[in-house]
C-alpha positions in Angstrom: 118.1 119.5 57.4 121.7 118.6 57.0 122.6 121.0 59.7 120.3 119.1 62.1 121.9 115.8 61.1 125.4 117.3 61.6 124.4 118.7 65.0 123.1 115.3 66.0 126.3 113.5 64.9 128.3 116.1 66.8 126.2 115.4 69.9 127.0 111.7 69.6 130.7 112.4 69.5 130.5 114.7 72.5 129.1 112.2 75.0 131.5 111.6 77.9 131.5 108.8 80.4 129.7 110.8 83.1 126.8 111.4 80.8 126.7 107.8 79.7 126.6 106.7 83.4 123.7 109.1 84.0 121.8 107.8 81.1 122.5 104.2 82.0 121.1 104.8 85.4 118.1 106.7 84.1 117.4 103.8 81.7 116.5 101.7 84.7 113.8 104.2 85.8 112.4 105.5 82.6 112.3 104.8 78.9 115.1 106.7 77.1 114.3 108.6 73.9 115.5 107.2 70.7 118.3 109.7 70.5 119.5 109.0 74.1 119.4 105.2 73.4 121.4 105.6 70.2 124.0 107.9 71.7 124.4 105.5 74.6 124.8 102.5 72.3 127.4 104.4 70.3 129.3 105.3 73.5 129.1 101.7 74.6 130.7 100.7 71.3 133.7 102.9 72.1 134.0 102.6 75.9 134.5 99.2 77.6 134.2 100.7 81.1 130.8 102.1 80.5 129.7 98.8 79.0 130.9 97.0 82.1 129.1 99.6 84.3 125.9 99.0 82.4 126.3 95.2 82.8 126.9 95.6 86.5 123.8 97.7 87.2 121.6 95.4 85.1 123.0 92.4 87.1 122.3 94.3 90.4 118.8 95.0 89.3 118.2 91.3 88.6 119.7 90.4 91.9 117.4 92.9 93.8 114.4 91.5 92.0 115.2 88.0 93.2 115.7 89.2 96.7 112.3 90.9 96.6 110.7 87.7 95.3 112.3 85.7 98.1 111.4 88.1 100.9 109.7 86.5 103.9 105.9 86.8 103.9 103.9 88.6 106.6 103.3 85.4 108.6 107.0 85.0 109.2 107.3 88.6 110.2 104.4 88.2 112.7 106.2 85.1 114.2 109.4 87.1 114.6 107.5 90.0 116.2 105.9 87.6 118.7 109.3 86.2 119.7 110.8 89.6 120.1 107.8 90.7 122.3 108.2 87.6 124.4 111.9 88.2 124.9 111.3 91.8 125.9 108.6 90.8 128.4 111.0 88.2 129.9 113.8 90.7 130.1 111.4 93.2 131.9 110.5 90.6 134.5 114.2 89.8 135.3 115.3 93.4 135.8 114.4 95.0 139.1 112.4 98.2 139.0 114.5 101.4 139.2 115.1 102.8 142.6 114.3 106.3 143.4 117.6 107.9 144.6 116.0 111.2 145.7 114.3 109.8 148.9 
């Protein structure tokens, strides 16, 4: 049993920043295991750059959520599509038909 505990502690010490960044990103997509969370928290305790990275990706995720909530509804999109179609139709009427150069 002590051997497993010592292996686990050794794994905590062995985490580098690249692994911490990978786990921080995965934490947004899935629930980390208890061991992964603990090793990440231990790494954050020692590494200010990885703490800053984790704060930045959490802030970015909150910002993206607010953008998604403020996205225009389908009615606005239909209005924009109608304006674009009208502008294209007007542009087609203004341009002369292509001439056939072969005759």
